[in-house]
C-alpha positions as CSV (number, residue, x, y, z in Angstrom):
1,X,116.8,-73.6,33.0
2,X,113.6,-73.1,35.0
3,X,112.4,-70.6,32.4
4,X,113.0,-73.2,29.6
5,X,111.0,-75.8,31.5
6,X,108.2,-73.4,32.2
7,X,108.0,-72.4,28.5
8,X,108.1,-76.1,27.5
9,X,105.2,-76.9,29.9
10,X,103.1,-73.9,28.6
11,X,103.8,-74.9,25.0
12,X,102.8,-78.5,25.7
13,X,99.6,-77.4,27.3
14,X,98.6,-75.1,24.5
15,X,99.3,-77.9,21.9
16,X,97.2,-80.3,23.9
17,X,94.3,-77.8,24.2
18,X,94.5,-77.2,20.4
19,X,94.4,-80.9,19.7
20,X,91.4,-81.3,22.0
21,X,89.6,-78.4,20.3
22,X,90.4,-79.8,16.9
23,X,89.0,-83.2,17.8
24,X,85.9,-81.6,19.2
25,X,85.3,-79.7,16.0
26,X,85.5,-82.9,13.9
27,X,82.9,-84.7,16.0
28,X,79.5,-84.9,14.3
29,X,77.3,-82.2,15.7
30,X,73.8,-83.2,16.9
31,X,71.2,-82.5,14.2
32,X,69.0,-79.5,14.8
33,X,65.3,-80.5,15.3
34,X,63.4,-80.1,12.1
35,X,60.8,-77.4,12.2
36,X,57.4,-78.2,10.9
37,X,56.7,-76.7,7.4
38,X,55.2,-73.2,7.6
39,X,51.7,-72.9,6.2
40,X,51.8,-69.8,4.0
41,X,48.0,-69.5,3.7
42,X,45.2,-70.5,6.1
43,X,43.7,-73.2,3.9
44,X,40.3,-74.5,5.0
45,X,39.8,-78.2,4.1
46,X,36.5,-78.9,2.3
47,X,35.2,-82.3,1.4
48,X,34.3,-82.8,-2.2
49,X,31.5,-85.1,-3.5
50,X,33.5,-88.3,-3.2
51,X,35.2,-87.5,0.1
52,X,38.5,-86.1,-1.1
53,X,39.7,-83.0,0.8
54,X,40.4,-79.8,-1.1
55,X,42.0,-76.8,0.6
56,X,40.6,-73.4,-0.1
57,X,41.3,-69.9,1.0
58,X,39.8,-66.6,-0.1
59,X,42.3,-64.0,-1.0
60,X,42.0,-60.2,-1.0
61,X,41.7,-58.5,-4.4
62,X,43.5,-55.4,-3.2
63,X,43.4,-53.4,-6.5
64,X,39.9,-54.5,-7.6
65,X,41.1,-56.4,-10.6
66,X,38.7,-57.5,-13.3
67,X,39.7,-60.3,-15.6
68,X,36.9,-59.8,-18.1
69,X,33.7,-57.8,-18.7
70,X,32.2,-60.9,-20.3
71,X,33.5,-64.2,-19.1
72,X,36.4,-65.2,-21.3
73,X,37.3,-68.9,-21.4
74,X,41.0,-68.8,-21.7
75,X,44.2,-66.7,-21.8
76,X,43.6,-64.0,-19.2
77,X,46.3,-65.2,-16.8
78,X,49.9,-66.4,-17.0
79,X,52.7,-66.8,-14.5
80,X,56.5,-66.3,-14.9
81,X,58.5,-66.8,-11.8
82,X,56.5,-65.2,-9.0
83,X,55.0,-62.6,-11.3
84,X,51.3,-63.1,-12.4
85,X,50.4,-61.3,-15.6
86,X,46.7,-60.3,-15.7
87,X,44.7,-59.1,-18.6
88,X,42.6,-56.4,-16.8
89,X,39.4,-55.8,-18.6
90,X,38.6,-52.7,-16.5
91,X,41.5,-50.9,-18.1
92,X,42.0,-52.9,-21.4
93,X,45.6,-53.5,-20.4
94,X,47.9,-56.1,-19.1
95,X,49.4,-55.6,-15.6
96,X,51.9,-57.4,-13.4
97,X,50.7,-58.7,-10.0
98,X,52.0,-60.7,-7.1
99,X,50.7,-62.6,-4.1
100,X,51.6,-61.0,-0.8
101,X,50.3,-63.3,1.9
102,X,46.6,-63.3,1.4
103,X,46.6,-60.2,-0.9
104,X,46.7,-60.2,-4.7
105,X,48.3,-56.8,-5.6
106,X,49.2,-55.0,-8.8
107,X,53.0,-54.4,-8.8
108,X,53.2,-52.7,-12.2
109,X,50.1,-51.5,-13.9
110,X,49.4,-51.2,-17.6
111,X,52.6,-52.7,-19.0
112,X,50.7,-53.3,-22.2
113,X,47.9,-51.0,-23.3
114,X,44.9,-51.3,-25.8
115,X,44.6,-55.1,-25.3
116,X,41.7,-56.7,-27.1
117,X,39.1,-58.2,-24.8
118,X,39.6,-61.7,-26.4
119,X,43.4,-61.5,-26.5
120,X,45.2,-64.4,-24.9
121,X,48.3,-63.9,-22.8
122,X,51.1,-66.4,-22.1
123,X,54.9,-66.6,-21.8
124,X,57.9,-68.5,-23.0
125,X,59.7,-68.4,-19.7
126,X,61.5,-65.2,-20.6
127,X,59.0,-62.9,-22.2
128,X,55.3,-62.2,-22.1
129,X,53.4,-63.3,-25.2
130,X,50.2,-61.6,-26.2
131,X,48.0,-60.4,-29.1
132,X,48.2,-56.7,-29.7
133,X,45.6,-54.2,-30.9
134,X,46.3,-55.2,-34.5
135,X,45.7,-58.8,-33.6
136,X,49.3,-59.7,-34.2
137,X,51.5,-61.7,-31.8
138,X,54.1,-59.7,-29.9
139,X,56.4,-60.4,-26.9
140,X,57.3,-58.0,-24.1
141,X,60.8,-58.0,-22.7
142,X,61.6,-57.1,-19.0
143,X,62.6,-53.6,-20.1
144,X,59.2,-53.0,-21.6
145,X,60.2,-53.4,-25.3
146,X,57.6,-55.0,-27.5
147,X,58.7,-56.9,-30.5
148,X,56.9,-59.0,-33.2
149,X,56.9,-62.7,-32.4
150,X,54.7,-64.6,-34.8
151,X,53.2,-63.5,-38.2
152,X,50.3,-65.9,-38.6
153,X,46.8,-65.1,-37.3
154,X,46.0,-67.6,-34.6
155,X,43.7,-67.9,-31.5
156,X,46.5,-68.4,-29.1
157,X,50.2,-69.3,-28.4
158,X,51.9,-70.5,-25.3
159,X,55.4,-71.4,-24.3
160,X,56.6,-74.9,-23.5
161,X,57.9,-74.9,-19.9
162,X,61.6,-75.7,-19.7
163,X,62.1,-75.6,-23.4
164,X,62.8,-72.8,-26.0
165,X,59.6,-73.8,-27.8
166,X,56.0,-72.5,-28.3
167,X,52.7,-74.0,-29.4
168,X,50.0,-72.4,-31.5
169,X,46.3,-73.2,-31.8
170,X,43.2,-72.0,-33.6
171,X,39.7,-73.3,-33.7
172,X,39.8,-75.7,-36.6
173,X,43.6,-75.9,-37.1
174,X,46.3,-78.3,-35.9
175,X,48.3,-77.5,-32.8
176,X,51.8,-76.8,-34.0
177,X,55.1,-76.8,-32.2
178,X,57.8,-74.2,-33.1
179,X,61.3,-73.6,-31.9
180,X,62.1,-70.2,-30.6
181,X,65.2,-68.6,-32.0
182,X,66.4,-64.9,-32.1
183,X,63.5,-63.9,-30.0
184,X,60.8,-65.2,-32.4
185,X,58.8,-68.3,-33.1
186,X,60.9,-69.9,-35.8
187,X,61.0,-73.2,-37.5
188,X,58.1,-75.6,-37.3
189,X,59.0,-78.7,-35.3
190,X,56.0,-81.0,-35.6
191,X,52.2,-81.3,-35.4
192,X,51.2,-82.0,-31.8
193,X,47.4,-82.4,-32.3
194,X,46.2,-82.8,-35.9
195,X,43.5,-80.8,-37.5
196,X,41.6,-84.1,-38.4
197,X,41.0,-85.1,-34.8
198,X,38.1,-86.4,-32.8
199,X,35.0,-84.3,-33.4
200,X,34.8,-83.7,-29.7
201,X,37.9,-81.5,-30.1
202,X,37.0,-79.6,-33.3
203,X,36.4,-76.3,-31.5
204,X,38.9,-75.9,-28.6
205,X,38.6,-73.2,-26.0
206,X,42.3,-73.3,-25.3
207,X,45.4,-75.4,-24.6
208,X,47.9,-75.6,-21.8
209,X,51.2,-77.4,-21.4
210,X,53.2,-78.8,-18.5
211,X,56.5,-79.3,-20.5
212,X,55.7,-83.0,-21.3
213,X,52.2,-83.1,-22.5
214,X,49.7,-80.7,-24.2
215,X,46.2,-80.4,-22.9
216,X,43.5,-79.2,-25.4
217,X,40.1,-78.5,-24.0
218,X,36.8,-77.5,-25.5
219,X,33.1,-78.0,-26.1
220,X,31.1,-79.6,-28.9
221,X,27.8,-81.4,-29.5
222,X,27.1,-85.0,-28.7
223,X,23.9,-85.4,-30.7
224,X,21.9,-82.4,-29.4
225,X,23.7,-82.2,-26.1
226,X,26.7,-79.9,-25.5
227,X,29.6,-81.9,-24.0
228,X,33.2,-81.2,-23.1
229,X,36.5,-82.9,-23.3
230,X,40.2,-82.6,-22.5
231,X,42.6,-84.3,-25.0
232,X,46.1,-85.1,-23.8
233,X,48.9,-85.5,-26.3
234,X,52.7,-85.7,-25.9
235,X,54.8,-83.0,-27.4
236,X,55.7,-85.5,-30.2
237,X,52.0,-85.8,-31.1
238,X,51.3,-89.2,-29.4
239,X,47.7,-89.4,-28.0
240,X,47.7,-90.2,-24.2
241,X,44.1,-90.1,-23.1
242,X,40.9,-88.1,-23.4
243,X,38.9,-86.8,-20.4
244,X,35.1,-86.3,-20.6
245,X,33.4,-89.7,-21.1
246,X,31.4,-88.5,-24.2
247,X,29.2,-91.6,-24.5
248,X,28.6,-92.2,-20.8
249,X,24.8,-92.1,-20.6
250,X,24.9,-92.5,-16.8
251,X,26.9,-89.3,-16.6
252,X,29.2,-90.8,-14.0
253,X,31.9,-88.8,-12.2
254,X,34.3,-87.6,-14.8
255,X,31.7,-86.7,-17.4
256,X,32.2,-83.1,-18.6
257,X,29.3,-81.0,-19.9
258,X,32.0,-78.5,-20.9
259,X,35.6,-77.6,-20.4
260,X,36.0,-73.8,-20.0
261,X,39.4,-73.7,-18.4
262,X,42.1,-76.1,-17.3
263,X,45.0,-75.9,-14.9
264,X,47.7,-78.6,-14.7
265,X,49.7,-79.0,-11.5
266,X,52.4,-81.4,-10.6
267,X,50.0,-84.3,-10.0
268,X,46.5,-83.1,-11.0
269,X,44.3,-81.7,-13.8
270,X,41.8,-79.1,-12.6
271,X,38.9,-78.6,-15.1
272,X,36.2,-75.9,-14.7
273,X,33.0,-77.2,-16.2
274,X,31.1,-73.9,-16.9
275,X,27.9,-75.5,-18.2
276,X,27.1,-77.3,-14.9
277,X,29.4,-75.1,-12.8
278,X,31.7,-77.8,-11.4
279,X,35.4,-78.2,-10.6
280,X,36.6,-81.6,-11.7
281,X,40.0,-82.9,-10.5
282,X,41.7,-85.7,-12.5
283,X,44.9,-87.8,-11.9
284,X,47.5,-86.5,-14.3
285,X,49.2,-89.9,-14.7
286,X,46.3,-91.7,-16.3
287,X,43.3,-89.3,-16.5
288,X,41.3,-91.1,-13.8
289,X,38.7,-88.9,-11.9
290,X,39.7,-88.1,-8.4
291,X,36.8,-85.9,-7.2
292,X,34.5,-83.0,-8.2
293,X,32.6,-80.2,-6.5
294,X,29.9,-77.8,-7.3
295,X,31.4,-74.4,-8.1
296,X,28.2,-72.9,-6.7
297,X,29.2,-74.4,-3.3
298,X,32.8,-73.4,-3.7
299,X,32.4,-69.9,-4.9
300,X,29.0,-68.8,-3.6
301,X,27.0,-69.3,-6.8
302,X,29.5,-67.7,-9.2
303,X,29.8,-69.2,-12.7
304,X,32.8,-67.6,-14.4
305,X,36.0,-69.2,-13.1
306,X,39.5,-69.0,-14.5
307,X,42.4,-71.2,-13.2
308,X,46.1,-70.8,-13.0
309,X,48.5,-73.5,-11.7
310,X,50.8,-72.0,-9.1
311,X,53.1,-75.0,-8.0
312,X,52.9,-77.4,-5.0
313,X,49.5,-78.6,-6.4
314,X,48.0,-75.2,-5.8
315,X,45.7,-73.4,-8.2
316,X,44.8,-69.7,-8.3
317,X,41.1,-69.3,-9.1
318,X,39.7,-65.9,-10.4
319,X,35.9,-65.8,-10.1
320,X,33.8,-63.2,-12.0
321,X,31.2,-61.5,-9.8
322,X,27.6,-62.3,-10.4
323,X,25.2,-59.7,-11.8
324,X,23.6,-59.2,-8.4
325,X,27.0,-58.7,-6.7
326,X,28.2,-55.9,-9.1
327,X,31.8,-55.1,-9.9
328,X,32.6,-52.7,-7.1
329,X,35.1,-55.0,-5.4
330,X,36.5,-56.7,-8.5
331,X,36.8,-60.4,-9.2
332,X,36.8,-62.8,-6.3
333,X,40.1,-64.6,-5.8
334,X,40.7,-68.0,-4.2
335,X,43.6,-70.4,-3.8
336,X,42.9,-74.1,-4.1
337,X,45.2,-76.8,-2.8
338,X,44.9,-80.5,-3.6
339,X,46.3,-82.8,-0.9
340,X,48.2,-85.9,-1.8
341,X,46.4,-89.2,-2.3
């Protein structure tokens, strides 16, 4: 009998302990203190002309990459995932690169060879798109297989982020939208930017797209003066706004003497004005000017700048060395970060 009582007492104690532990496990645990976000790069804040702060950090060009022998206005960079594709003028090839901390490194060299100096490169989210040595449009799969993508002769083609679509453009032609099917640019969907457009946009340098709008940028003459503009259209061909203030005689902030390259981030439009060597930053919602800065001040007097949106309102800037600097170290590389307004 004593043994039975003892077993009963032990069993009761174990059950009580289990219930207590079960109750404790169901209690809400105190939240762990949130860690401050890690700063991946040592951005130095620089005040622009109207007082807005721009973060800038100089990166190391580990493999001495050259984007172009002569400054090319568009199509030398594209990004797919964390891979940056670079048209390397030093080798006449396209290479894969990645950012590793403060270093820009080639991870796979010469994936495409014999690339024309003026060839654009872009992607459709799955494959690299480029113009080959025969000036036809090809794609490159992850396994290195090149296949024909588009038959017409055009200046450039780029993928629409988040959609199985591409856009084509040429100097005096309409910007067209195509569906992608069976690995090729297929049926024509609609005209995004018509051929008979504002004279300011007759000779585009290039286009970019954020998945919602298309941004065509270029240079033309306003009387005898060279001016620039960025025209923004929806993918359905509805005009949104035009940057550049063509008829602004006072040349107020926001006036563009040229538009050599454009990068569109989550909230901003970065425009490199090559004629007066300035970086202009606009609000993407309505096209209003946010601030501007001399590229001479930003990049030590360099004039050839190409831009690539990287996410989190950051832009990779590749800067061609000046004649006095030489090409021994390759292009200069910077990361720009726009802080929230």
